N, C-alpha and C positions, 0 to 999 in steps of 0.2 A: 671497636667501639668505645673501649675506655678512653681511647684517646679524643675521639669525639665529643665524650661528655666534659671532661676535663676542659677542651677547649671552649665549650659551651657557658661552664662555670665560670672561666675566666674572663670571659666576654658577653658579659650578660647585656650591656647595651646595644653591642652589636646585632646579638640575638636578636632581642627587640626590634632594633631597627630591621632586621633580615623579616619581622613577623608582620610589622608595619608594610615593607614592600608588595609580600606575598597578599597580604590583604586588599592592597589598592589596585595592584596588576588583576585580583581574582576577580574585584568589584567591575572592573573593567572588560574581563571578557564576561560575565554576566550579562550585561549589557548588551554585547555585541552577539551572541548567541540567538541562532534563530529557534522560534518557539512554534512546536507543532503538536497537534493531538499526539498521532503517532509516528514512529521512525517513517521516512518514505520505504516502502517495502517491493515498491516495483522494480522489476531486473531492468538492465542497462540495455536498452534497446533504441534500435531506430526503424522507424517506420518511411517508405518509400509509398508514397500516394499518387495516383497516377486517376486523373477525369479521361473516362473515355466513352463520348458522348453517343446513345443511340447505339452501344455495342451491348449483344446478348453476354451473359454469362460464359457460355463456353467459347466463345469469344474473346472474352476477356480473358479467360484461360489461357487460352492457345496462344493469342498475338502479346498479351502484355505480360501475364502474371508468371509465365512459365520463363519466357526470354530473361527477364530480371531476377527471378528466384534463382535460377541457374548460374547465370552470373553471378550472383551474391552468396552462392554455396560456401567457394573457398575463401572467403575471408578470412583474416588471423584473426584466433581467439576469439571467432561466435561460437554460440552454444545451442545453434538450431536458428532454423528460417520457416517461418510459415506464413502463409500469403490466402488471402480470401478475393475472390471474384463474385464480382454482384453487376446487375445491370449498370453499364456507365461508371464502374468504379472498379479500381486492383489495389489493395493494400498488402505490400510485403512486407513484412515486419523479421528483421535480425536481432536475435538475441547476443548480448555481449558478455565476457565476466564481469563482473563486478567494478575490479579494476582499470577499466577500459576507460581516458579518459573519454566523455562525450565529444566534446569536439574534433577528436583524433577519429572514433567510431564514425562519425559524419563524414571524415572526409576519407576513409576506406570508401565509404559507400558512394560518397560523389565521385571516386576517382572510379569506379566500376560500371556507373550509370552511365561514363562516356562512354564507354565500349556499349553498351547495351542500345544504347540511341537509334543507331542507324537498323536496330533490327526491327524498331517498333513501328506499328502504322504510323503512316505522314499524319501530322498536327497533334500527335500524344506529346506531351513533355513530363515526364515523371520529375515529381519534388519531394522534398525531404518532409517529416510532418515539424510539428512546431518542438522545440528545445522544453519538452514539460514532461512530466510523469501524469498519470491520472491521478494522484492526489492532486494536481495542480487545477484543477477544476474546483475554487476556490468559492467562488461567488455565482449564482446564476439569479435572473429577472427574467419578468416578463412586463412589456410597453403594454398598458391597460389605459383603455379611452375607448368612448361611445362614438367620438366626433372623428374618427380616422377609419379608413378602408385598409384591411389587412395590407393592400397595395401601399398604401400610404405611409402605414405602422412601420412596416419594411424598410422603406427608403427613409423613415427619420432615424430607424435604428444602425441602419449601414452609413450614413453619411452624415447623422450629428452625433449622436453616440458612442457609437465604436471607435470612431476615430480617439475622442477627447479618451476613452477609457485604455487605448492603445498607449496613449503618453504615460500613463502612470507608470513609476518607476516599480518594477519586478514584474509586469507581466508583461508575454510573451506574446500575447495573441488574446484577442475578443471572438469570437465565435458566433454567430446568429441563425436563430431558429425560427422555422415556421414563418409565414406570412407569404406574400409573393414579391418575389425579385422584379422591380419594372424593368420592362423592356419597352424602345419603339419598334411595334410591327408593322410589318409592308405587306400587309396582307393582298395578294393579287390574284385577278379573277383569271381563271384559266381561258373562258370564251375569250374575255377582252383581249388578253397575249395573242387568241388564235388569232380573231379580227385584225390584229395591228401585224401579222406575222412575227411575234417577239415569242421568246422563249425567257424560261426562270434565269438563267443564264446571261442573258441580255441584260436583266432586270441588275443583277450582280455586279456584273460589269460597270452600270452607268453610276449607281450608287459608289461604287467604290472610288472611280473616276472621279466624282462630283464631289466628296467629302473628306477633302484633304489641304490644309495649308500647304506654303512653297516658299522658296526663297529666291531672291535673285542678287545675293550679296551685297554691294553696296555703292553707294556713289557720295563724290565730294560735293558741296555744294555751301555758298558764303561760308567759308573755312569751319565747314562741319562734317561732317560723315553720316551721312543717313543710309540706316540698314533698311535693307527691301525685305518687307514680308507680304506675303500673298494671303489673304483671309480666303481661303476657298472652303474651308468648312462651312457645313450647315448651322448656321445658331440657333434657327427657331424648326422647332417639327415642322409646321405646315411648309415650311419651305423645302421639305422633301419632296412633296408634291410637282414642285415645278423643275425637276429634274428633267431634261429633255432624254429620251429612250431613242430615239428616231425621228427623220425627217421623212414625212411624204406628200409630194406635190408641195414640196413647198411649206407644208403646215407641220411643225414639229410635237410629235406624239409625248406628252409629258407621263409622268410615273402617276399623277393622280386619275388619268384617262384610264388606268389599268389596273389599277391599287387603291385600298384606303390605309391611310397612315393612322394607327392606333396607339394607346399606351395600355398595356397588358403585362399579365407576369410571365414568366419563363416556366415551363414544366421544372415541376419540383418533386423531389424524394423523402420529404417530410412535413411534418406538421409540428404546433405545439396548442396545447388546449388546456384552461384552467379552469374549475368549480364549475366544470358541467355546463358551461354557458358557452362551448365552441371554441373554435381556434383564436389565437391571438401569436401576439410574437414576442419571441424571448432573444437572451442573449447571455452566455457564457464568459467569464472573466477565467481565463487560463494563464498560472504562474509559472514565472520562467524556475526552470529546476535549479533548485539549492536556496532558492530565495526565504527571508523570513514570510511565514505564512500568516501570521496574527499582525504584521506591521502592512502588508500589502494590500490586506483585505480591507486595515483602516483607510488605507490611500484612496481604494475604490470607491469606498462607501462616502468618503468624504468627496472626491471628485463626482461622483453621481450628484451627489445635492448638490452642487454648484453648474449642473448643464442645466441649461436654460431650455427648457422642453415647450411645445406648445401648450396654451391653457387647457385643462381638462385631462392633460396625459399625466400618469403617474407611474413611473418604476418600482414595478413593487418585489423584492426578492422572495425566492420560495427556496434556496437552498444557501444558508451563509457558512460556512466552514469555521468560521471564527467562534462560533456556538459550540460545535465539538469539541474544539482546542479550548475554550474554558471550561467548560463541563471536566474534559478531562485533566487539565493543568490545575482547576478546583480541589479534582478527587487527590493530586499529589500533593498538592500543598496540605491539605486536610494532613493525610495519611503522614506526612512528615512531620509537622508540626504535633500530633498526636504521638508521634512515636517519638520525639523528642523530647517531650515533656515527660512520657514513662521511664526513657530513661534514665532523664536526672532526677525521676523520684527514685529509682533503684539506686543511684548513687548516693543521694542523701542518705537512705535507710541504711546501707551496708557500709559505706565510711565515716558513716557517724560525724562527718565535719562539713559543714555548710563548704567553706570556702574549698576544702579540698573536692566538693562535688563540682562544685561551679566550675573552675580548672578543669575538670576532665569534662565537662559539657562544653568548654570553651573550644575543645578539639573538633567539636560536630563541625561549628561554623568554618573555621579554620581549615577543615581537612575539606568541606565542600568546595569552598573558594580553589582550594588545589585542583578539586576535581571539576570546575566550570573551565581551568586553563587546560586542561588536558582535552577537554572538550572541545576547546577552541580551535586547539591544536591538531587535532585529529577531526574538525570539520562535523563533530556532533551535534545535533540540534537538543535544546530541551524538550522533551517529551516522556509519553507514558513510560518507555520501558528504560531511557537513561538518567531519569531521575525517579520513577516510581519505584523502582527496585532497589535501591539503595537503602542498604539497613544500617542506620545508625550505631547500634548494637557493635556490630562488627569492627566500625570505625573505630568505637572508644577503648575496643579490646584491648590495644597494646599499651593506653593512657589510663586504661583500669587496674592492668597490672604493675604498672610502674609507680603510678598514686597509692596503690596500696601497700607497696613496700616502703615508699617514702612514708606514710602515716604511720607503718607497723614501726620502722627505726627511729622515726621522731618521735614517737610515746613511748620509748625507752632508752632516749638520749639522755647521759648523764653530764661528761665534760667535754664532750666534742661538741663542735660548732656546726650549727644548722648546715653549710655548704659542705661541709666532708659527710654529714650522715647523709644528704641526699645524695654527695657521689657513691656514696657506699651501696647507699638504696637503689641508686641508679646501675650502678656495675654491676651489683646480683642477678639483678632481671634483664639487662640488655641481650644477652646473646639469645635467652628465649624469647625474649620479645621481639627479635629480628627475624628471626627462623618461623617463629609462628605467623606473624604478620606475611614474611613471606610466603610462605604456606598459602595461606588465605589468597595472595594474589595469584601465587602457581595455579590456585583453583580454579582460577578465572581466565586464565591464558589459552585453555584448549576452546573454551567460548570465541575468540578470534579464529579459530579454524573452522568452524561450521560454515556449509556453504550454502547458497540460494537464499530461501525466503528467512530461513531460522536464522542464518546467517546476519541478515539485515535488520533482524528483530533483537536478536542478545548481542549483537557487536556491541549497539552501544551501551546498552549496560555494564559490559564488562570493561570497555573504555573509561568510563565514568566512574566505578567502583575501583577499579586498578590505579587510578588517580590518586581518586581520595583516599586509598587504602596507602598506597605512598608517603603522602602529605602526613597521615596521620603517625606513619612509621616516624619520620623527620621530627613531628612535633612531639612524641612521647620521648624519643631519645636526646631531644636538643631543647624543645620548649618547655615541655613539664618539669624537669629539672632547675631551670633558671626562673620559671614563673616560680613555683614554686618556695624557691630561694626568696620570695618578695611577698607573698601569700601568707608563708607559714613561717615568715619568721620568728614569730615568737612561740616556736613548738606547737606541738598539739597533746591533747590529752589522753595519756591513755585510756585503753577501752575496759571498761566496768567489768569486772568477773563477774558479776550477777547481771548483767545486761543479756537481751535477749539472744543475741549471737553466742554468747558461751552457753547459753542453754542449749540453743541448738547444736551446739559444737560437742556438747558432752553427751549429745542424743546420737549423733553421729558416730560418736569413737565407740559407743556402746554396741550398736549397732554393724559396725566395722568390726569387730572384736567377733563379733558371731559370725561375722560373713567368713573371717579368714581362719575361722574353726571350723568351719566347714567349706575350705575350699573350694574340694572338686564340687560337689554338688551344687554350690554359685554360679561356676563357669560353667557345667553342663547344663543348669536351667538356661542360663544367658545364650549360651549357644544353640539351644532349643529354638528360644525365640526367635533368633536372629534366621536360622534356617527356615523357619514357619515361616517369616517375613519375605525370605526371597522368593520359596516355592507357593505364596500368594500373591505375587504378582504376575502371576500366568494366569490370573482368574480376572483380574481387574481390567476393564474397560480402556481400549486406545482410540485414541486421538490425535491428530498433529496440534491443534492450539485451539483453544476457548476460542469462540468468535466474539473479536473486538467488536464491543457494542457502543453503536455512533447513537443511539436514542431515537432514530428514526428507521421507519420503515420506507422500502421502495419495493413497488410490486412489477415485475416484469412478465408484461401480457404479449401472448403469442398469438395469432388468428391463421387461419387457412393461406398458406403460400398464396401468390397470385393476387390477394383482394387489392378490389381498387381503394384509393387516398380516401374516397370520399364516403365507402363502406368502413373503412377502417377507423377515420374519424369520427363515425356515428354509433360504432362499436366500442370507443373508448370514451365517448361522453357517456353511453349508458353506464360501463365500469365506472367514471366518476361520480355519478349518481349517488350510486349503491355505495360506495366507501362514502359520499357527504352522508348518510344517513345516521352515522356513528357518530354520537354525542362526542368523543373524545379526536374527532378530527375536526381542525379549523380550517382546513385548505386543501387541495389537490393540485396537482399541475403532469398534466402528461406529455411524454416527447416521444412522436412516432418517428420511424426512420431515420435519416440520417440530416444533416446542419449540413450549412453551406459549403465549410471545410471540409465534408467528409473523414473527419476522424474516427469516426464509427461506422462499422459496416452493416448498421441494424438494417431490414426490411423495413417497408410500410407496413407491412404484419405485425413486425416488432414495436413494443412501447414498454419506455419506463414511465411510471408511475409512482411519483413523489407524493408521497404524504404527509401535510403539517397536521403534527399533533398539539394537544393543550398536556402540561406537565402530568406525569403520571400520578399523582394524588389526587387529580379531580377525574380518572377514568372512573366510569360505572360499568362498561359493558365488561370487563376483565380487567384483573389487579395486576396481571403480568403483558408483556409485551407478546410471549409465546400463544397466552390465553387469546389475545386480540388478535393473533394472524389468524388462529385456530377459526375464530369468528367471522373474519373478514372473509377469508376460503370459501366457509360454509356461504357464506350470503352471496358470493360473487358468482357460484354457480349458476346463478340465474339467470347470468347473461351468456347464452349459447354460443358455441363457436371458438370461446376464447380461452386458452391455457394459461397459469399464472406461477410463478416464481417467486418468493417471496425473500428479499433481501433488505442490504443497507448499501445507500450510492457508493461511499467508499469501496467497500466492502465486493459491489458486483462490479465495480472498474477493476477492481487490484484484482480478481479471480480471471478477469478475462484477458486482462494485459499479459498475467504472469504466463498463464496455460491457455488461454485461449477459451477456456472454459466457465461458464458462469452458474456452478454446480458444486458440491462438497466431492461428489464422485462424477466419474465419468467413463465411460468405455470408449476408447477412441480404434475405430475399424480403418484400416489402411488397403488399399487395392486400386485397382485401374477403373472398372466396371462399375460403373455407376446404379444398375440397378442390382447385382450382385451386392452392392453396398448395401443397398435400402433392406433387400432380403434377412441378409446378415443382424440390420441392425433392428429389424421386428421383431427378431427372434429374443436379442439381448434384450431390447424393453421389455417383451411380456416376462423375462427372467427376471429382471430388476426391480418389474412391479409386485411379481409373487416374492420378492424380500421383505420381511419383516422390517420396518424403519425408513423404510422409503417414501420418499414424500416430494411432490412438483417433478415426477417422473417425464421426462420431456426426449424426444429423437428429432434430430436435425431433420427437417423436410428439406432434402435437397433437389425436389424435382416438382412439378404438376404448377410449374407458372404458366400460364395461357401466352402464346406467341402467337403474333401473327406474320408469318414469314410468307417475303417478297422472293423470291426466286427467278432472275434474269432468264429468259429463255434466248439462247447464245446465235441458234438458228434464225427464230424471229428479227434478232437485234441486226442481225448479220444483212438480213433481207431489206431494211430500210437505213442500213448504212449507219446505225448507232452502235452508243457504246454501255458499256454497265456503268458509266459514268453516269451517262444520261438517267438511267434508271435511279441511280444515288440520289441525284442534286434533287431530281421530283420528291423521291419518297421523304429526305430529309426536311424538305421544304413542305411539306405537306402535312408533316407530325410537329414535330419540334420545333423546327423553324431551323433558317441555315443563316447564322450570323453573318453580317457584311461588313459593318464598320460598328462606328460609335457614334453617340451622342453625347458631348460635353456640354452640361451647362454649369459655369462656374467649377466649384472642384467635382465636383458626381461627373459619374459617367455611366452612361446605361446603352446596351448592345443594341443594336438595330438589325434585327432578323427577318429574313422574306418566310411568309407563310403563305398555306390556302385556308381560304375560308375554312369554316367548321363543315359543312355539307358534304365538305372531299374527305373528310377522316374521321368520319363518323360510326363508319363499317366498313368490312372488307369489300361491299359491294361498290360503295362508293369511292375506294382507292382503287378498283377496278377501272372506272370510269375516267378518272383523270388522264384529261388530254395531253399529248406531247406532239412536239413537229421534230420530224425527222428532215435531216439535210436535205435532203432534197426535194423538200416543201409537202411530205406527206404526213397526214395528220392521223395519229394515231392513239390508242388508250393504251393506258397501264397494264391493263390485262390483255392487251396483244402482245406484247414482248415481254410480260413476267406473270408468272404463278403466283398469285395473293391466296393464303392457305393459313388455317386456324390448326396449331399447334399444341402440344405441352413440352415445355425444358426445366431445364433447371434453374432453380432460383437462386444457389449459388453453390460455388466449387470451392470448398476447403483442401489446402494442400499444408503440408509439412514437412519439413527436409526432402522435399521432391515427390513424397506421396500423395494422392490422392486419399481425401479422411472422412468419414462421417461418425458424429458423436451422440452417443446415448447416454443422458445424466440424468442425476436425482440426487437430491437434499436427503440428509438422516436425519430424521427424529425421533426421539424417545428411546435411543441408543447409541454406544459407542461407535465410532468411522470404523476402529479394526476388527469390530467383529464382525462388522456388517458388510466390510469389503470381501474377509474370508467366506463370508457364506454366499456373498454374490458371485463371486467368481468361481464357485463351485457350480453354483445355479447358469454362469451363462456358459462356462465349458460346456455342460451338460446339455444344453439347449441348443448352441450353438458351434456345430465342428466347422472348423476355420478350412476352409480348401488352400489348394497348395496357389502361391502366389498372394496369397492375405496374411496378414498378422493382425494379433490385437495390443492394444496398450491400454492400461489403466491410469486415467489422470484424474486431475481436482486438487483438491486438500490431500487427498490419500497418495497423490505422487510427493506431494511435500512431506508428510508422514513418512513415507516409506525414506524417502533418500537422508530427512531427520537421524531416521533410526539407526541406517547403516552409517553415519558420521558418527553419532555417538559411541557407537561398537568401536569405535576406534580411539575419539576422544576420552570416553571414560577410563578405560585401563591406561592411556597416555597420563591422565588427571593422577591415576593413583602413582604412577610408578615415578613421577615428578616430586609427590608428595613424599614418596617413600627415600626417593635420592637426597630431601634438602633434613628429612628425617634423620638419615645416615651422616650428613654432614653436621647436623647437629649433635649429638650423642657418641657418634665413631663407633657407633654398635650395631650389628645388622640385627641382633635380636631385640635391642630397646625400640628401633625402628619399627621391627615386627609388633613389637608390644602396643606402642602407639596407633599402628595401622589396624591394629585389630578393634577399634573403638569404632572403625566404618562402617562393617557391618552390624555391629549393635546401634547403630545410630539410624540406619534402614528400617529398624524396628518400629520405632514411633512415626517417620515418616509415613512408610506405609499404612500404618493403622489409622494413620490420622486421613489421610485418602478414602479408608475403607468406612471410617467414622463419617466422613462429609460426603457419601458418594459420589467422590470425583475420579474421573478417568485417570489414566496416566497418560499425559502429555507431554511435550514438548518443555511447556513452563517448568511441570512439577520434574521432569530430569535435570533442570537449569537447579532446582531447588535442594535437589541430592547432592547436586555439585558445590553449591555454596555451603550446605550442611557439612559436610566432608572436614572443609576447612575449619569449623568451629571445633567440630570434635576433635580433631589432632590436636588446634590450637590448646583445649583444655587437659587434652593428655602430656604435651610438651609444660605444661606449667606443674602437672603433677608429678612426673616422672623426674623432672629437673629438679625439682626442692627435695624430694626423694634420696636422689644422687646425693647431692649435698649434705645432707644429714649423713647419710651412709658413710661418707669419706669423715666427719669430722667425728663418729660415733666409734669408729672402728675396725667397722664389719659386722656391726649388729645391723643385721637384715628388719627383723621384727621391729626393733625399737624405731628405725628409719622410717620403714611403712606405716607406723602408726602415728609418729609426730609430722612427718612431711605431708602426711593425707590430710591430718588433723591444720597445720598449718595454711594451707592451701584450699581449703574448704571456702573461704572467702570469695578469693579471685574467681576460684572454678566457679561457684555460684553466680556470680557477679557478671563473668563474661558470659554465661549461658541464659543469664535472665536478662540480660541489655541485647543482647542478639535476638532472643524470642520476642521479648516485650515492641522491639524494632519493628520487626515484619508484623506484629498481631493488629494494628489498625489497618494493615494492607489485607489480610486475611478475613475478617470481620466486616471490610468495606461493600457495598453493595453501589456505588455509584458509579459513572460512567466511565470505562476503563479497567477497573477492578476487578472484571472476569479474568482477566490476561495475567495479573499479579498475583491473586486469590491460591491457585495450585502451588505457587513457590514458596508463597508465606506458608502456608500448611504444611507442607512438607518438611521445612526446616523447624518451625515452632515444633511439630508432634518429635522428629528427629533428636532435636535438643533436649525435650523431656526425658526420652529414654536415652540419649548417651551421655548425658549428666548424671544420672541415675548410675551408667555403667562405668563412667569415669571414675565415680566416688567411690564405686563397690568393686567391681569386676576388677578395674585394672590393678588395684594395691593387692587385692587375690591372686593375681596374675604374675607381679612383679619379680617374686620371687623366682620364679619358673624364667625368667625372662632376664633377669641381671647380669650386668658386665661380668664377664670372668676374667679372675686376676691375673 
């Protein structure tokens, strides 16, 4: 270190050039870093989506989901496989370890899908979901107009708005919701088919044959080459009716003779509503993974403003993630500015020299620029956790010690030059600074080994803090002496003996004398405090993390399974009207079922209700979000047949993506028999409902969906020389329509489908009467060759790691998560004996908490062991390393007391606060013990004198480092704005812990020094 300091002071201009280079590159990195509200907390996953038209849930599970799932189970470095099977849809999701590259993961999946394609039903083509995360749904809007029908609005969204938005840089996909997707419907009349001796298959074949272009190579003519293009494709819809089906006695039978050509909407599994006025059409802009969220949203807004839509059409947003980003970044910016101001004030007061204080304050922006360089190198975005948990006090600790030493020596300088004085001052404290800052960095290193959600949450903070601390260490050792040689070249005035700090020092010395006189009693009292604090941890409530506050409310509504789309729309409209009665609400949008891309497996019975709110200052029904939710819940009970779960847009998508659960706590029951699963789930539901603190308790309803089953009679079919495929063709044509070709109109494409008139598909009896023609010419009805019956079947089938699963879930209100789950587990175990072949797992936020607790049980001891190792290297003494490490349990006293005083739970944020606290507590101990050791050597072994003089000499740096660290976190601890709830426990623990550890460092450490000093 001495050589480095000498080099810096000999090459001062080179050091200044280095600082300018760091500033320039840091500013460049700052401009390139993506800006988000929160770090992307979603796990590394790839979804395989398969559209399975007209297939029931059990059929989808057996024929599609299960083959895909089993094929993907052995993929390298996967963390599990989940699948959801619903009517017409299969979604299989593979979770990978976080460090697996997304493109590599998708390649793994694609290779395995090649194996399974031959085992899937003909015509099904599994595809990969978008390369995006759930935080990627950055902008959502509706297409509002009174002049266009739902079908015309959807066509406008699909063929004019969506293509232009997809071309925006950073957008991966644009999803469409609601409305009716246009199709050309060939509605055939079975009586006319019978009259002309035709079948549906004849119509299918003739349309296919008469709607294709063709080519004939080329010919050479008049020195030119002419490409031959056959224009056989139907260009106008009315021309479809002129297709010849057959000829009878020289007279052509046209398609128009047996069918009507109509424009209609295809069957759908979703809708979107707005402000209680019924259905509309919406779009969702999905951002590419890893893009800069705020920049992408601005580009989307700009493009939407440029799209020329018909007069009277308005694109109205209802979810704009940039609002969350801006609120959160505003919180971070305000906290950092306030913290910086407080730190500078402390430096001015304690250093007593404006120039010296400003030099130390300069370390803050310079260190943050180094932090930005580290963030860009590791691919970290600027968000609540990467910037919001940075403590300027910790960053300037090394510079504070360096400058305090420099000011003290310059004040006493006589004949020595300024540069020599600064050199000696820097060399005196260089070793303690290196090891002290190194220990703070070491404290954060274990955060890199956190897993899952907690790793994604706190790793950005660790990267930023460690980068900034490394920068601050280099600046303290190299830049501070050099800058001081310019700024303090005229020297500094000695501290006045009559100043306030000298009076404080004298008071401290008198109290320290009393402490040393009653050494055993003082240490015993401190030990009792530490043991009491540690013991009280067992009585503090626990949770995983405070809920990230997005400043919005989303209500998940759930109706009876099997409900029709029209009835679900009607009930959701009633829900919207109730919500709109609240004066705090400016608008409401409901998304029912699933979108065209089928990225979500929601049923028609489920809906996401987005509530648009006024600023909190204008609320009158309730002053808090919890209070408003309680009022909403109470008033919504007036809508019968609907259950509710209150959450937030990003939180909801995060929960269901990470664990497949949309609540705080979930009981996951695994087994094969659906009836047994539901029986066990009913028992678990009753047990959860009776647990104090349970809210929004729900059970997955996996059965009860009405099914109209058509079971071919193979004997009857054989009698008429028919096949099951004949029944299939008729049924598909009767209801959903059988796609036969496409109508191309410019850039737009619309499917051509064959359907039967409404009268043939309205009731089971109508289906029975559909007439068919046997190969021998016999006329038979569907009822003669198949049994049509009404039954109940599963709405969906969930699987996880090869096992069927049902979930009972609950949110927790008015109680900590840890104690709730402990009691709930006892109640569920007592109420629900699990038979052989079945097992229970607990998921949701509790699953994250349990994993984080286990990891912290390894991380915290590793962190303490690392601190001890560095302390041993610093002092080359086991005894003195133990002396300073004794500060750690004393630091717990204030941290635990602060949690009790503020009625906070012990969560992951508070636990990370304890880790950060240990570093500062140890740093103060190093500063104190180093000075006492040095004076002990100079005094020739007079221990008592060295303790008193050393403690008095280091009062200023100890108080300064503790105060700047505590005040650096103070704005964070007191903030109530968006995102602050995650930072608040961490800041509270650090401030409380520093209060106790500083007192104990100043008194207990000198008291114990004699017992732990180095032996000669």
